[in-house]
C-alpha positions as CSV (number, residue, x, y, z in Angstrom):
1,M,173.3,35.8,-45.0
2,P,175.3,38.2,-47.2
3,I,179.1,37.9,-47.2
4,V,180.6,40.9,-45.5
5,A,183.5,42.2,-47.6
6,Q,185.6,45.3,-47.9
7,S,184.1,48.2,-46.0
8,S,183.7,51.7,-47.5
9,T,186.9,52.8,-45.8
10,E,188.9,50.5,-48.0
11,T,191.0,52.1,-50.7
12,D,190.0,49.9,-53.7
13,W,188.0,51.5,-56.5
14,V,185.1,49.0,-56.3
15,S,184.3,50.0,-52.7
16,R,184.3,53.7,-53.5
17,F,181.9,53.2,-56.4
18,A,179.7,51.0,-54.2
19,D,179.5,53.8,-51.6
20,D,178.4,56.3,-54.3
21,V,175.9,53.9,-55.9
22,I,174.3,53.0,-52.5
23,A,174.0,56.7,-51.6
24,E,172.5,57.6,-55.0
25,A,170.0,54.7,-54.9
26,E,168.8,55.7,-51.5
27,R,168.3,59.3,-52.8
28,R,166.5,58.3,-56.0
29,A,164.6,55.1,-55.1
30,P,164.8,54.3,-51.3
31,G,163.8,50.7,-50.5
32,K,164.0,49.5,-54.0
33,P,166.6,47.1,-55.5
34,V,169.7,48.9,-56.7
35,V,169.9,48.7,-60.5
36,V,173.1,48.6,-62.5
37,A,173.3,48.0,-66.2
38,S,175.5,46.9,-69.1
39,G,174.7,46.7,-72.8
40,L,176.1,44.3,-75.3
41,S,175.6,44.0,-79.0
42,P,175.7,40.5,-80.4
43,S,176.5,41.8,-83.9
44,G,179.7,39.7,-84.0
45,P,182.2,38.1,-81.6
46,I,181.9,39.9,-78.2
47,H,185.5,40.7,-77.4
48,L,187.5,41.3,-74.2
49,G,187.1,45.0,-74.5
50,N,183.3,44.6,-74.3
51,L,183.8,42.5,-71.2
52,R,184.8,45.6,-69.3
53,E,181.3,46.9,-70.0
54,V,180.1,44.0,-67.9
55,M,182.8,43.5,-65.3
56,T,182.8,47.1,-64.1
57,P,179.1,47.1,-62.9
58,H,179.4,43.4,-61.9
59,L,182.2,44.1,-59.4
60,V,180.3,47.1,-58.0
61,A,177.0,45.1,-57.9
62,D,178.7,42.2,-56.2
63,E,180.2,44.5,-53.5
64,I,176.8,46.0,-52.8
65,R,175.3,42.4,-52.5
66,R,178.0,41.5,-50.0
67,R,176.8,44.4,-47.9
68,G,173.3,43.0,-47.8
69,Y,171.5,45.0,-50.4
70,E,169.3,43.7,-53.2
71,V,170.9,44.4,-56.6
72,R,169.8,43.8,-60.2
73,H,172.5,43.8,-62.8
74,L,170.7,44.2,-66.1
75,I,172.6,43.1,-69.3
76,S,170.7,44.5,-72.2
77,W,171.3,42.4,-75.3
78,D,171.0,44.9,-78.1
79,D,169.8,42.1,-80.4
80,Y,167.1,44.3,-82.1
81,D,169.8,46.6,-83.5
82,R,170.3,46.5,-87.3
83,Y,172.8,44.2,-88.9
84,R,175.3,46.7,-90.2
85,K,177.9,44.8,-92.1
86,V,179.3,41.3,-92.8
87,P,182.2,40.8,-90.5
88,A,185.4,39.3,-91.9
89,D,186.8,35.9,-91.0
90,V,183.7,34.5,-89.4
91,P,183.4,30.7,-90.2
92,G,180.3,29.8,-92.1
93,V,179.7,33.3,-93.4
94,D,180.2,34.6,-96.9
95,G,179.2,37.6,-99.0
96,S,175.7,36.3,-99.3
97,W,175.0,37.6,-95.8
98,A,175.1,41.1,-97.2
99,E,171.5,40.7,-98.3
100,H,170.5,40.9,-94.7
101,I,172.1,44.2,-93.9
102,G,169.5,46.5,-92.3
103,K,167.5,43.7,-90.6
104,P,167.3,43.1,-86.9
105,L,170.1,40.9,-85.6
106,T,167.5,38.3,-84.5
107,S,166.2,38.1,-88.1
108,V,169.6,37.4,-89.7
109,P,170.5,33.7,-90.2
110,A,173.2,32.3,-87.9
111,P,176.5,31.3,-89.6
112,A,176.3,28.1,-91.6
113,G,176.5,25.0,-89.3
114,S,175.5,26.9,-86.1
115,P,173.0,25.2,-83.8
116,Y,171.5,28.6,-82.9
117,P,168.3,30.0,-84.5
118,N,169.7,33.4,-85.6
119,W,172.8,35.7,-85.7
120,A,172.3,37.3,-82.3
121,E,171.8,34.0,-80.5
122,H,174.9,32.6,-82.1
123,F,177.1,35.3,-80.8
124,K,175.4,35.6,-77.5
125,A,176.0,32.0,-76.7
126,A,179.8,32.1,-76.1
127,M,179.5,35.2,-73.9
128,V,176.7,33.7,-71.8
129,E,178.9,30.6,-71.2
130,A,181.9,32.8,-70.3
131,L,179.9,34.9,-67.9
132,A,178.7,31.8,-66.2
133,E,182.2,30.5,-65.8
134,M,183.3,33.8,-64.3
135,G,180.5,33.9,-61.8
136,V,178.7,36.9,-63.2
137,E,175.1,37.1,-61.9
138,Y,172.8,39.2,-64.0
139,D,169.3,39.6,-65.4
140,P,169.3,39.3,-69.2
141,V,167.1,41.7,-71.2
142,S,166.5,41.0,-74.9
143,Q,165.7,44.2,-76.7
144,T,164.0,42.2,-79.5
145,E,161.6,40.8,-76.8
146,Q,161.1,44.2,-75.3
147,Y,160.2,46.0,-78.5
148,T,158.2,43.3,-80.3
149,S,156.1,42.6,-77.2
150,G,155.2,46.3,-76.9
151,V,156.9,46.9,-73.5
152,Y,158.2,50.3,-74.6
153,R,155.0,51.4,-76.4
154,E,154.2,54.2,-74.0
155,Q,157.8,55.5,-74.2
156,I,157.8,55.3,-78.0
157,L,154.5,57.3,-78.3
158,H,155.9,59.8,-75.8
159,A,159.1,60.3,-77.8
160,M,157.1,60.7,-81.0
161,K,154.9,63.3,-79.3
162,H,158.1,65.2,-78.2
163,R,160.0,64.7,-81.4
164,A,160.5,68.4,-82.0
165,D,162.1,68.8,-78.5
166,I,164.3,65.8,-79.1
167,D,165.4,67.2,-82.5
168,G,166.2,70.5,-80.8
169,I,168.4,68.8,-78.2
170,L,170.2,66.7,-80.9
171,D,170.7,69.8,-83.0
172,Q,172.8,71.4,-80.3
173,Y,175.2,68.5,-80.4
174,R,175.2,68.0,-84.1
175,T,176.9,71.4,-84.4
176,K,179.4,70.5,-81.7
177,A,180.1,67.1,-83.3
178,K,180.7,68.7,-86.7
179,A,183.2,71.1,-85.2
180,Q,184.9,68.3,-83.3
181,A,185.1,66.2,-86.4
182,K,186.7,69.0,-88.4
183,K,189.2,69.5,-85.7
184,Q,190.1,65.8,-85.6
185,Q,190.4,65.4,-89.4
186,Q,194.2,65.5,-89.4
187,K,194.5,63.0,-86.6
188,P,195.1,59.3,-87.4
189,V,192.3,56.9,-86.7
190,D,192.9,54.4,-83.9
191,E,191.4,51.1,-85.2
192,A,190.8,49.7,-81.8
193,E,188.9,52.8,-80.7
194,L,186.9,52.8,-83.9
195,E,186.0,49.1,-83.4
196,A,185.0,49.8,-79.8
197,A,182.9,52.7,-80.9
198,E,181.2,50.6,-83.5
199,G,180.5,47.9,-81.0
200,S,179.0,50.3,-78.5
201,G,176.3,51.7,-80.7
202,A,177.9,55.1,-80.7
203,A,178.9,54.8,-84.3
204,S,176.4,52.3,-85.4
205,E,173.1,54.3,-85.8
206,D,172.0,57.7,-86.9
207,D,170.1,59.9,-84.5
208,G,166.9,59.8,-86.5
209,S,167.4,62.9,-88.6
210,G,164.4,63.1,-90.9
211,G,163.8,64.1,-94.5
212,S,161.1,66.4,-95.9
213,A,158.5,65.1,-93.5
214,G,160.6,66.3,-90.5
215,Y,162.4,64.6,-87.7
216,F,161.2,61.2,-86.2
217,P,163.1,59.4,-83.4
218,Y,161.5,56.0,-84.5
219,K,162.6,53.6,-87.2
220,P,160.1,51.0,-88.5
221,Y,161.5,47.7,-89.8
222,C,159.9,47.1,-93.2
223,G,156.9,44.8,-93.3
224,N,158.1,43.3,-96.6
225,C,161.9,43.0,-96.5
226,E,162.4,43.5,-92.7
227,K,165.1,46.1,-93.2
228,D,165.3,49.5,-91.4
229,L,166.0,51.4,-94.7
230,T,162.7,53.2,-94.1
231,A,161.6,56.8,-93.9
232,V,158.6,58.0,-92.0
233,T,156.6,60.2,-94.3
234,E,153.7,61.1,-92.0
235,Y,152.7,60.8,-88.4
236,I,149.4,61.9,-86.8
237,D,149.7,62.4,-83.0
238,A,145.9,62.2,-82.4
239,T,145.5,58.8,-84.0
240,T,149.1,57.5,-83.8
241,E,148.9,56.7,-87.5
242,L,152.3,56.4,-89.0
243,T,153.1,56.1,-92.7
244,Y,156.5,54.9,-93.9
245,S,158.2,53.8,-97.1
246,C,161.1,51.5,-97.6
247,T,164.0,52.6,-99.8
248,A,165.2,49.1,-100.2
249,C,162.2,47.4,-101.7
250,G,159.7,50.2,-102.3
251,F,157.1,48.9,-99.9
252,S,155.0,51.4,-97.9
253,E,152.2,51.1,-95.4
254,T,150.3,53.0,-92.8
255,V,150.1,51.5,-89.3
256,R,148.8,52.6,-85.9
257,L,151.9,53.1,-83.7
258,S,149.8,52.4,-80.6
259,E,149.5,48.8,-81.9
260,F,152.6,48.4,-84.0
261,N,155.6,46.5,-82.6
262,R,158.1,46.2,-85.5
263,G,160.5,49.0,-85.1
264,K,162.6,50.8,-82.4
265,L,163.8,54.2,-81.2
266,V,167.0,55.4,-82.6
267,W,170.0,54.7,-80.4
268,K,170.5,58.2,-79.0
269,V,166.9,58.2,-77.8
270,D,166.6,54.5,-77.0
271,W,169.5,54.5,-74.4
272,P,168.2,57.4,-72.2
273,M,164.6,56.0,-72.6
274,R,165.9,52.7,-71.0
275,W,167.7,54.5,-68.2
276,A,164.4,56.1,-67.2
277,Y,162.3,53.0,-67.8
278,E,164.6,50.7,-65.8
279,G,165.7,53.2,-63.1
280,V,169.4,52.6,-63.8
281,I,171.6,54.0,-61.0
282,F,175.0,52.9,-62.3
283,E,176.2,52.2,-65.8
284,P,179.8,52.7,-67.2
285,S,180.5,53.7,-70.7
286,G,183.5,53.6,-73.1
287,V,185.8,56.5,-73.7
288,D,184.3,56.9,-77.2
289,H,181.2,58.3,-75.4
290,S,183.1,61.3,-74.0
291,S,183.1,63.3,-77.3
292,P,180.6,66.0,-78.1
293,G,177.4,64.5,-79.6
294,S,178.1,61.0,-78.2
295,S,175.3,58.8,-77.0
296,F,176.1,59.2,-73.3
297,V,176.5,63.0,-73.4
298,V,173.3,63.6,-75.4
299,G,171.5,61.0,-73.5
300,G,172.0,62.8,-70.2
301,Q,170.0,65.8,-71.5
302,I,167.3,63.6,-73.3
303,V,166.6,61.5,-70.2
304,R,166.2,64.6,-68.1
305,E,164.2,66.8,-70.4
306,I,162.2,64.2,-72.3
307,F,161.7,61.2,-70.1
308,D,161.8,62.9,-66.7
309,G,164.6,60.6,-65.6
310,V,168.1,60.8,-64.2
311,Q,171.3,59.8,-66.0
312,P,173.2,56.9,-64.3
313,I,176.4,57.6,-62.5
314,G,179.4,55.7,-63.7
315,P,182.9,56.0,-65.1
316,M,184.2,56.2,-68.6
317,Y,186.3,53.0,-68.9
318,A,189.5,52.7,-70.9
319,F,190.2,50.2,-73.6
320,V,191.6,46.7,-73.1
321,G,194.5,45.7,-75.2
322,I,195.8,42.3,-76.2
323,S,199.4,41.1,-75.9
324,G,200.4,38.8,-78.7
325,M,197.5,36.6,-79.7
326,A,198.6,34.0,-82.3
327,K,196.6,34.3,-85.5
328,M,196.3,30.6,-85.8
329,S,194.3,30.5,-82.6
330,S,191.5,32.6,-83.8
331,S,189.3,32.3,-86.9
332,R,187.6,35.6,-86.1
333,G,190.1,38.1,-87.5
334,G,192.3,38.1,-84.4
335,V,189.7,39.7,-82.0
336,P,189.9,37.5,-78.9
337,T,186.8,36.9,-76.8
338,P,186.4,36.1,-73.1
339,S,186.0,32.5,-74.2
340,D,189.4,32.6,-75.9
341,A,190.9,34.0,-72.7
342,L,189.3,31.4,-70.5
343,K,190.8,28.6,-72.6
344,I,194.3,29.7,-71.5
345,M,193.6,31.1,-68.0
346,E,191.4,30.4,-65.1
347,A,188.4,32.5,-64.4
348,P,189.7,34.0,-61.1
349,L,192.8,35.3,-63.0
350,L,190.7,36.9,-65.7
351,R,188.4,38.5,-63.1
352,W,191.5,39.8,-61.3
353,L,192.8,41.6,-64.4
354,Y,189.6,43.7,-64.4
355,A,189.3,44.1,-60.6
356,R,192.8,45.4,-60.0
357,R,192.8,48.3,-62.4
358,K,190.6,51.3,-62.1
359,P,188.1,51.6,-65.0
360,N,190.0,54.6,-66.4
361,Q,193.2,52.6,-66.5
362,S,193.9,50.7,-69.7
363,F,195.6,47.3,-69.5
364,K,196.5,44.3,-71.7
365,I,195.5,40.7,-71.5
366,A,198.4,38.4,-72.4
367,F,198.2,35.6,-74.9
368,D,201.9,35.5,-75.4
369,Q,204.8,34.5,-73.1
370,E,203.7,37.4,-70.8
371,I,201.0,35.1,-69.4
372,Q,203.6,33.1,-67.6
373,R,204.8,36.2,-65.8
374,L,201.2,37.1,-65.1
375,Y,200.6,33.8,-63.4
376,D,203.8,34.2,-61.4
377,E,202.5,37.5,-60.2
378,W,199.2,36.0,-59.3
379,D,200.8,33.1,-57.3
380,K,203.0,35.6,-55.4
381,L,199.9,37.6,-54.5
382,E,198.3,34.4,-53.2
383,S,201.3,33.8,-51.0
384,R,201.1,37.3,-49.6
385,I,197.4,36.8,-49.0
386,E,198.1,33.6,-47.0
387,D,200.8,35.2,-44.8
388,G,198.9,38.5,-44.3
389,S,201.4,40.8,-46.0
390,A,199.3,41.9,-49.0
391,L,198.3,45.5,-49.2
392,P,194.6,46.2,-48.5
393,A,193.8,47.2,-52.2
394,D,195.6,44.1,-53.5
395,A,193.7,41.9,-50.9
396,A,190.4,43.4,-52.0
397,A,191.1,42.8,-55.7
398,Y,192.1,39.2,-54.9
399,S,188.9,38.7,-52.9
400,R,186.8,39.9,-55.8
401,A,188.7,37.6,-58.2
402,V,188.3,34.4,-56.3
403,R,184.8,34.7,-54.9
404,T,181.4,36.5,-55.4
405,A,178.6,37.2,-52.9
406,A,177.3,33.8,-54.0
407,G,180.4,31.9,-53.0
408,E,183.9,30.8,-54.1
409,L,184.7,30.2,-57.8
410,P,186.2,26.8,-58.7
411,R,190.0,26.7,-58.3
412,T,192.9,24.3,-59.0
413,P,193.4,22.2,-55.8
414,R,197.2,22.2,-56.3
415,P,198.2,25.2,-58.4
416,L,201.7,24.4,-59.7
417,P,203.6,27.2,-61.5
418,Y,202.0,27.9,-64.9
419,R,205.3,28.2,-66.7
420,T,206.3,24.7,-65.3
421,L,203.1,23.2,-66.5
422,A,203.4,24.8,-69.9
423,S,207.0,23.5,-70.3
424,V,206.0,20.0,-69.3
425,V,203.0,19.7,-71.6
426,D,205.2,21.2,-74.4
427,I,207.8,18.5,-74.0
428,T,205.4,15.6,-73.4
429,A,202.9,16.8,-76.1
430,G,200.1,16.3,-73.4
431,H,200.8,12.6,-72.8
432,D,199.1,12.1,-69.4
433,E,201.4,9.3,-68.0
434,Q,204.6,11.2,-68.9
435,T,203.1,14.5,-67.6
436,L,202.2,12.8,-64.2
437,R,205.7,11.3,-63.9
438,I,207.4,14.6,-64.4
439,L,205.0,16.6,-62.2
440,S,205.3,14.0,-59.4
441,E,209.1,14.5,-59.4
442,L,208.9,18.3,-59.0
443,D,208.6,17.8,-55.2
444,P,209.6,14.3,-54.2
445,A,208.6,15.0,-50.6
446,N,205.0,15.8,-51.7
447,P,204.5,14.0,-55.0
448,L,201.5,14.8,-57.2
449,S,199.0,11.9,-56.8
450,S,196.8,12.7,-59.8
451,L,196.7,15.1,-62.7
452,D,193.2,16.1,-61.5
453,V,194.5,18.1,-58.6
454,A,196.6,20.2,-61.1
455,R,193.5,21.0,-63.1
456,P,192.1,23.2,-64.5
457,R,195.4,25.1,-64.6
458,L,197.1,22.2,-66.3
459,D,194.5,22.2,-69.1
460,R,194.8,26.0,-69.5
461,A,198.6,25.7,-69.9
462,E,198.2,22.9,-72.4
463,N,195.7,25.0,-74.4
464,W,198.1,27.9,-74.3
465,I,200.9,25.7,-75.7
466,T,198.8,24.2,-78.5
467,T,197.0,27.4,-79.6
468,Q,199.4,30.3,-78.9
469,V,202.9,28.9,-79.3
470,P,204.0,28.5,-83.0
471,A,205.1,25.1,-84.1
472,D,208.7,26.3,-84.7
473,A,208.9,27.5,-81.1
474,R,207.8,24.2,-79.6
475,T,210.3,22.1,-77.7
476,I,211.5,18.9,-79.4
477,V,214.0,16.8,-77.4
478,R,216.7,15.2,-79.5
479,S,216.5,11.5,-80.1
480,E,220.2,11.0,-80.4
481,P,223.3,12.7,-78.9
482,D,224.9,15.6,-80.9
483,A,228.1,13.7,-81.5
484,E,229.7,16.6,-83.5
485,L,229.1,19.1,-80.7
486,L,230.2,16.7,-78.0
487,G,233.4,16.0,-79.9
488,S,234.2,19.7,-80.2
489,L,234.1,20.4,-76.5
490,D,237.2,21.5,-74.6
491,D,238.2,20.1,-71.3
492,E,236.2,22.8,-69.4
493,G,233.1,22.0,-71.3
494,R,233.4,18.2,-70.7
495,E,234.1,18.8,-67.0
496,S,231.0,21.0,-66.6
497,L,228.8,18.2,-68.1
498,R,230.5,15.6,-65.9
499,R,229.8,17.6,-62.8
500,L,226.1,18.1,-63.8
501,L,225.6,14.4,-64.5
502,E,227.4,13.5,-61.3
503,G,224.9,15.5,-59.3
504,L,221.7,14.4,-61.1
505,D,220.6,11.7,-58.7
506,S,221.2,13.7,-55.5
507,H,219.4,16.8,-56.9
508,W,216.5,15.2,-58.7
509,S,213.7,17.6,-57.9
510,L,212.8,21.0,-59.2
511,D,214.6,22.9,-56.5
512,G,217.5,20.6,-56.4
513,L,218.1,20.8,-60.2
514,T,217.8,24.6,-60.0
515,T,220.6,24.6,-57.4
516,L,222.6,22.2,-59.6
517,V,222.4,23.9,-63.0
518,Y,223.2,27.3,-61.5
519,G,225.9,25.9,-59.2
520,V,228.0,24.0,-61.8
521,P,229.5,27.2,-63.3
522,K,230.2,28.5,-59.8
523,V,232.1,25.4,-58.9
524,M,234.0,25.5,-62.2
525,A,235.0,29.0,-61.3
526,G,236.4,27.8,-58.0
527,L,233.5,29.3,-56.0
528,E,231.0,27.7,-53.5
529,P,227.7,26.5,-55.0
530,D,225.8,29.2,-53.1
531,A,228.2,32.1,-54.1
532,K,226.5,35.3,-55.1
533,P,226.5,35.9,-58.9
534,T,228.8,38.4,-60.5
535,P,228.7,39.7,-64.1
536,E,231.4,37.3,-65.1
537,L,229.6,34.4,-63.4
538,K,226.3,35.3,-65.0
539,A,228.1,35.2,-68.4
540,A,229.5,31.7,-67.6
541,Q,226.1,30.5,-66.6
542,R,224.5,31.7,-69.8
543,S,227.2,30.0,-71.8
544,F,226.6,26.7,-69.9
545,F,222.9,26.9,-70.2
546,A,223.2,27.5,-74.0
547,L,225.4,24.4,-74.3
548,L,222.8,22.3,-72.4
549,Y,219.9,23.6,-74.6
550,R,221.9,22.8,-77.8
551,L,222.6,19.2,-76.6
552,L,219.1,18.6,-75.4
553,V,216.8,20.4,-77.8
554,S,219.1,21.7,-80.6
555,R,218.4,25.4,-79.7
556,E,220.1,27.9,-77.5
557,T,216.9,28.6,-75.5
558,G,214.0,26.7,-74.3
559,P,211.9,25.9,-71.1
560,R,213.6,26.5,-67.8
561,L,216.4,24.0,-67.6
562,P,215.4,22.3,-64.3
563,T,211.9,21.6,-65.7
564,L,213.4,20.4,-69.0
565,L,215.8,18.0,-67.3
566,L,212.9,16.5,-65.2
567,A,210.8,16.2,-68.4
568,V,213.6,14.5,-70.4
569,G,214.3,12.1,-67.5
570,A,217.7,11.2,-65.9
571,E,218.4,8.2,-68.2
572,R,217.9,10.2,-71.4
573,V,219.7,13.2,-70.1
574,R,222.8,11.0,-69.5
575,K,222.5,9.7,-73.0
576,L,222.2,13.1,-74.7
577,L,225.0,14.7,-72.6
578,G,227.4,11.9,-73.6
579,A,227.7,9.9,-70.4
């Protein structure tokens, strides 16, 4: 039985797109599975911006499944694309890989030491694993397999027969693109946008503009060197005989295209051909496709006029930014991937980031301290879900984050605050026995029985500390008291420490120590422990906190003090504070 989820009257963006897609599918192909699509190029690390290409149709497809419809989410692996350049900072790759530029990605060796048979499979692997962890159900389509097995032969011959028509369509947009490029010459290039455009195919291939023999929308891969640095010099429609020459190695041959499977349609023809062939109803595209002459814009006309198909509906999606990824955590030039994100956050949280924002809204994924605030926000949402106070759109985004039509995603049985877990593993350096001792003291009335119930969130917090927090920002508890600082304290400073130490035993829990450390400055000011803070009181609290940090960790800041005190332990706290 399908899971019944948000109805079409709900206000979340996923339901609205699902309504549109169902209506369009019933108009175009009634009774057939609804087809949504994504395309990914394994030309290098597949980053978090590319993930939006998958998550947008995935969320819509999943909503349609929940309503009881059959859906196919196709992910086309563009692994038959040409290898364009040697990416920087990829382990196991050096300048010698430049000799493979122009070959299909599946004909390029994988980085040295990789267990995978070729370049494409190497970079697909991490994404495949991440999608499985995130609960993304899809049908993979290898373009290498499609082209080399002759699946598209009829479409290729059709495109070659109508090459003059295709050239005429493209020529309309070439003029517009040149005018737009001239207009944009004075504007600075946004590196993130350029990278996204390169990754999408929009900037990676020509449109098949020909030489003296005319225009051809098909590029053979050379039979000698395997590169696509070829030019078609003659094509005979009646016999499908095609002659090409390679500018890289000088090789030339004549083949019968009706039997030849070593080449592909150029990108601006290939994409609309696939829309028609696969009957795609919904496919989003990046904002780089909105310019004149872009693949999506041109493809709409080509699919209609050449392949007698219909362009998919779907939004332009905005870019995904990154907040503070540490360089030391990535050997891939600082371009974080879904796998990188899943090392420091649970899959439902990562799904939520894509589900809660409309596709045309940009957002950032946090690798810095902001991840702690993000987890706080997530935990508060979960509390509102439990008490029924969440807004409908927030409840819908949460539902899409924690489950799919196939069922619930794995979750942490006892989700302790992420910032608390991060502080504890920072102080204990991941020592399990110490970590369990501290975490079990957070709530003495309901102590943690095993670290397993705090996982996988605990593991994600530990990974964040070890990969994203620089060594000089890690917390190192003093081994001996700071005698000089203790000796310099005035009567008020010594009294504040005495009051803190006096209340340790009776306040030894996370909530209790929170009350204690905030209450000492209040009592010192002659106020009740529950008095409301004033600007003067806040200043006194900051001064007291800074003193405690200096005495405990030789810095003026650090993890939240209640967590730090629990982690250090009562006996050691007494020693370091001069008892």
